[in-house]
N, C-alpha and C positions, 0 to 999 in steps of 0.2 A: 571707925568702921573697921569690923573684924576682916580678916583675910578671906574667910569663907563667903562673907558676902560679897567682896570684890570680885571673887572667882565665878560666883553665880551670876553676877551682872555681865561679867565679860563672856560667859558661855551663852547667854540669852541673846547678847548682841550678835554673836556669831550665828546664832540660829536665825535672828531675824534677818541677817544679810543673806543667809543661804536660801530662806524663804522668798526674799526679794529677788535674787537672782535667778531662782526657779521660775518666778511670775514673769520675769522679764523674758526668759526662753520660751515660756508658753504663749505669751503674747507675740513674741516674733513669728513663732509657729503659726499661729492663728492668722497672722497679717499675711505671710507668705501663701498659706493655703488659700486665703481670699483672693489674693492676686492671681495666683495660678488659675483658679477657678473662672475669673474674669477674662483672662487672655487665652486660655487653652481652646483647642477646637472642641466645639460643643457636638458631640455625638450622642444620639438617644441611646437610652437603655436597651439592652438587646431583647428583641422580641422573638417569638417563635420562628418568624420567618428569618430573621436575622441569624438566629442559631442555626438554621437549615442552610442558609447561605454559607456560613463559617464552614459547615461540614462539607458542603459541595466544593467550597474553595480548596479544601485539602484533598478532597477525593479526586479534582482533576489537576492535581499537582502544582496548583498556583503558587503554593507555599514554598516549593523547592527553588523558587528564584525570587519571589516577592516577600518571603519570610512568612512566618507563621501568622502574624497579626498584621501582615500589609506594611510592616515597616521597611520593606526593601532590603536589598542584600548587593553583594558583589557584581551580579550579571543583570540585576533589574531595579528599577526605581521604586521608591516608596508609593503605595497607593493612598496614603492619608491625604484627603482633600482632592483627590482626581474626579470624584463623583461617579454616580450611577451610570451617566449617558457615555463616559469613556469605555467603563466595563461593558456596556451592552453593545457598543460599537466594535471592541476589539473581538469580543466572543461571538457575536452574531455573525461576523464576517469570517469567523474561523481562523483569525491571526493569532489569537490566543485560545487554549495554551499554545505556547511556542513549539512548533515541531522541529525546527532546528534553527541555530544562530547563524545569520547572515547580514548583508548589508540592509536588508528590509524584510518584514514578514509579509508574505504574499498571502491573497485570499484563498481560503478553503472553505469547504462545507463545514459547518459548526458542529462541534462534537457533543455539546450539551444542548438540551431542550430549551425553548422560549422561557418556560417557566423556572427552569434552572438557572438560567443566566439572569433572570430577574431578581431572584433569590440571591445570587451572588452579587450582584449590582447592588441590592439594598443592604446588604452586610457591608460593603465598601463605602457606600454613602454614609452608614453610621459612624465610620471611623472619623470624619472631619469634614462631611458637607461636600461640596463641588457641584458641577452642573447635573441637574436631573434629566432622566429620559424624556425628550420633548414630546409636546402634543402638536402633531403636525395637521391636526384637522383643518380642512379648508384649502388645502394647497391646489386642489382642482379649480377652485374659483380665482385664482390669481391671474394676471396678466401675463401671457407666455411671452410675448414680445419685449416686454419690461424685464422679465426675468433672464432672457436671453442677453439683452445689453448688460445686466448686472453679472452675469456669467463671463461674458467676453472680458468685461473690465477687471474682473477680480480672481477669475479661475482658469481661463482659457490659456494663459501663458505656460500652465503647468499641465492642464488636462486635457488640451486640446479643445477647439471651439465646439466640438460635438461630443466632448467628454470620453475620447478614446484613450486619454492618458499620453505620457510622453516620458523620455529619458530624462534623469537629472545627473548629478555628479557622483562619482565614487560608488557607482552600481546601484544607485537608488533610481526610484522612478515615481511619477505620479500616476497612480493605478487608474485603470479604465473604469468608468461609472456604469457600464452597461447593466451589470447586476445589482447596483446599489438600490436600496428601498428608500422611501422618503424619509424614514426615520433615521437610517445610516447617513444619508446625505446632511440633514440637520445636525446630527451628533458629530460628524467631521467638522463641520464649520464651528461649533462652539468647544471643541476638545483640543483640536489640532493635532491629529496622529501624525506620526512620523515627521517629515519635513513640512507638513502643512501648518501655516499660521492660524491662530485663533481669531475668529471673526465674531467679536462681542456684538451686542444690540447696539452700541454706539457707532460702530462700523457698518455693519449690515443689519437693519431691524428685523424684527420677528416677521412681519409681513414681507419683506423683501427677501428674506431666506426662503419663505414659501414660495414667492414667484420663482426663484432660482430653481426649486425642487420641480415646479411645472414645467419648466424648460427642458431641465435634464429627462424627466419623464416623457416628455414629447418627442425629444429626440431618439429615445429608447424605442418609441412606437413607430417612428417614422420609417416608411418604405425607401426602397432604392429605385425611382422610376428611371427607366432607361438603361438598365443593366446592372452589373455587379458594382457593390459599394466600394471594392478595393480596400478593405479596412477602414473606410470612412475616415481617413486623416487628412482629406482636403483635396483641392483642386491639383496641387503640385504632383501628387502621386498619379492622379488620372492623367493628367498631361505627359509624364514621364512614361508611364505604360502606352500612351496612345502613340508617341514618338517611337519609342523602341519598337513596338508592334508594326508600326507603319514603315519605318526603316527595314524592318526584318523582311517584310512582303516585298517591298521594292527590290531588295538584294536578291530574293529567291525569283523575283520575275525576271530580273536582269540576266540571271545565271540560266533560267530556263529558255531566254530568248537567245542567250549566246550558244547554248548548245544546239538550238534549232538552226541557227545561222551556219 
């Protein structure tokens, strides 16, 4: 066998090895791509509404803290997977866009319209799923007394038994529910804003959440028979005001009688 034939065979072997190596690399890339598509968050393709939502997201300066594509940043968490319900709650209560950094974001009038908020919520939902804006139809038909029992068991320790809110640690607080809408109450239970825990359907069912909403709304509508509500923070405040007022009147009466004597 000639030298030229041996050289040709060696060159052919090297080419086959290169081709085999390239095939292995391509196969590995294909497997990695399939695995990633199987475990990655499933966001839907961008529709017209989601494109509008992304533009509004940038318009209201959400990107300055949460990142251009909701990936989060040094001052704000990622929005991937938080869901439309969290966006609707935070923006409809005016807590977002954040006006200033502090221990807790207070409630303000919303800066965006309901349609704009829903468009932004749809875009955030497309990033990686999460809780949707809930349907609260039928909350008026639930048992108010049952909702009150659930509220006192799960919510009153922070929000007060009539939903007036209360102080927490490190300058934080459980906000008053006097202005909360049925949708916002439900969204708070399934998203857990600020220090609030998340109440999934295995903890508080959908129907039980509707009953809690009915109780909160009934308290919002309730009048104050017999005089001023004194902030509606319970009988302790009323008793304290009664004692102070009574003692003050007694002292004034004593002084008046002493001057007369």
